[in-house]
C-alpha positions as CSV (number, residue, x, y, z in Angstrom):
1,X,97.1,74.3,109.8
2,X,96.9,72.6,106.5
3,X,94.2,74.2,103.9
4,X,93.8,71.7,101.1
5,X,91.9,72.1,97.9
6,X,91.8,75.5,97.5
7,X,91.6,78.2,95.4
8,X,94.0,80.7,95.2
9,X,93.5,83.8,93.6
10,X,96.3,86.4,93.2
11,X,97.1,89.6,91.0
12,X,98.2,87.6,88.5
13,X,96.9,83.8,88.3
14,X,94.1,81.7,89.8
15,X,95.8,78.1,91.1
16,X,94.4,75.2,92.7
17,X,96.8,74.6,95.5
18,X,97.0,73.6,99.1
19,X,98.7,76.1,102.0
20,X,101.0,75.3,104.8
21,X,100.4,77.7,107.5
22,X,103.2,76.9,110.9
23,X,102.9,79.6,113.1
24,X,101.1,83.0,111.8
25,X,103.1,82.1,108.8
26,X,102.7,80.3,105.1
27,X,105.2,78.8,104.6
28,X,104.5,76.4,101.7
29,X,101.8,76.5,98.8
30,X,101.7,74.1,95.9
31,X,99.3,71.2,95.5
32,X,99.2,67.9,97.1
33,X,101.0,69.0,100.3
34,X,101.1,66.8,103.2
35,X,102.0,67.8,106.5
36,X,101.6,64.9,109.5
37,X,100.2,66.6,112.8
38,X,98.8,69.3,111.0
39,X,95.3,70.5,111.8
40,X,93.7,69.8,108.2
41,X,90.9,72.3,107.0
42,X,89.1,71.1,103.8
43,X,88.7,74.7,101.5
44,X,87.4,72.4,98.1
45,X,85.0,74.6,96.4
46,X,86.4,77.6,98.4
47,X,88.6,80.4,97.2
48,X,91.1,82.2,99.1
49,X,91.9,85.5,98.4
50,X,94.8,87.9,99.2
51,X,93.7,90.5,102.2
52,X,93.0,94.0,101.4
53,X,94.7,97.1,102.3
54,X,93.1,100.2,103.3
55,X,95.4,103.1,102.8
56,X,93.2,105.9,104.1
57,X,91.5,105.2,107.4
58,X,89.9,107.9,110.3
59,X,89.6,105.8,113.7
60,X,88.8,107.7,116.8
61,X,89.9,110.8,115.3
62,X,88.7,114.5,116.7
63,X,88.6,116.7,113.7
64,X,86.3,120.0,113.7
65,X,84.3,119.9,116.6
66,X,83.3,115.9,116.6
67,X,85.3,112.6,116.1
68,X,84.9,109.9,113.8
69,X,82.3,107.1,114.5
70,X,84.7,104.2,114.9
71,X,87.6,103.4,116.9
72,X,90.3,100.9,116.0
73,X,88.1,98.3,117.4
74,X,85.0,98.4,115.6
75,X,86.5,99.8,112.8
76,X,89.1,97.4,112.2
77,X,86.3,94.6,113.0
78,X,83.8,96.0,109.6
79,X,87.0,95.6,107.6
80,X,87.9,92.4,108.4
81,X,84.4,91.1,107.8
82,X,85.0,93.0,104.6
83,X,88.1,91.0,103.8
84,X,90.4,94.3,104.6
85,X,93.6,92.6,106.7
86,X,95.6,96.0,107.1
87,X,94.5,99.6,107.8
88,X,96.6,102.8,107.8
89,X,95.3,105.4,110.0
90,X,95.8,108.9,110.3
91,X,97.7,110.1,113.5
92,X,95.9,113.3,115.4
93,X,98.6,115.9,116.2
94,X,97.2,116.4,120.1
95,X,100.7,116.6,122.0
96,X,103.4,119.0,122.0
97,X,105.6,116.4,120.3
98,X,105.1,114.2,117.4
99,X,106.4,111.3,119.5
100,X,104.0,111.8,122.2
101,X,101.2,111.7,119.5
102,X,102.0,108.8,118.1
103,X,102.8,107.0,121.6
104,X,98.9,107.9,122.3
105,X,97.7,106.5,118.8
106,X,99.7,102.7,119.9
107,X,97.5,102.7,123.1
108,X,94.6,103.5,121.5
109,X,95.2,100.8,118.4
110,X,96.2,97.8,120.9
111,X,92.3,96.7,120.6
112,X,93.0,96.8,116.7
113,X,91.6,93.5,114.9
114,X,94.0,93.2,111.9
115,X,97.3,95.2,111.3
116,X,97.7,98.7,110.9
117,X,100.1,101.3,110.2
118,X,100.2,104.9,110.6
119,X,100.2,108.2,108.6
120,X,101.3,111.6,110.7
121,X,98.7,114.3,110.5
122,X,100.7,117.6,110.7
123,X,98.4,120.6,112.0
124,X,100.9,122.8,113.1
125,X,104.5,123.6,111.9
126,X,107.2,125.3,113.6
127,X,111.1,124.7,114.0
128,X,111.1,122.0,116.6
129,X,108.4,120.3,114.9
130,X,110.5,120.1,111.4
131,X,113.2,118.9,113.3
132,X,111.7,116.3,114.4
133,X,110.0,115.1,111.2
134,X,112.9,112.4,110.6
135,X,112.2,110.8,113.8
136,X,109.1,109.5,112.3
137,X,110.9,107.1,110.2
138,X,112.3,105.1,113.6
139,X,108.3,104.9,114.8
140,X,107.2,103.2,111.2
141,X,105.8,106.0,109.6
142,X,106.6,107.8,106.2
143,X,104.2,109.3,105.0
144,X,102.3,112.7,106.4
145,X,99.4,114.7,105.8
146,X,99.6,118.4,105.9
147,X,97.3,120.9,106.3
148,X,97.7,124.3,105.4
């Protein structure tokens, strides 16, 4: 897809430009791109902004005898309508191991409408859990929330 005549807004500047998208990647941003064979979308008068990141979400999260009202579909759909394209959700520690909890959260998040990552909730601690914490890095989780 070729998006023509857009006004791009970045963290440092505003500029008129075209955007060439190939597959799911932006491959060029510059004025007056010519790309035969691409679908053309005219963005004259439109602003193109970077997607937002919400680093603190609670989807389908059980806590204190209740469960948060949004699941990974409804919450991420609402986020997308507001311009948020990535969320960081908290994994509930509901299984004996961190890995099992993360795997369960991945299943819940399969219906997400946008990109996502996870934080790990640590609601209990013992030597086995402490030894398992480094394995979170291999699962793509780099942050922990601890309860004292």
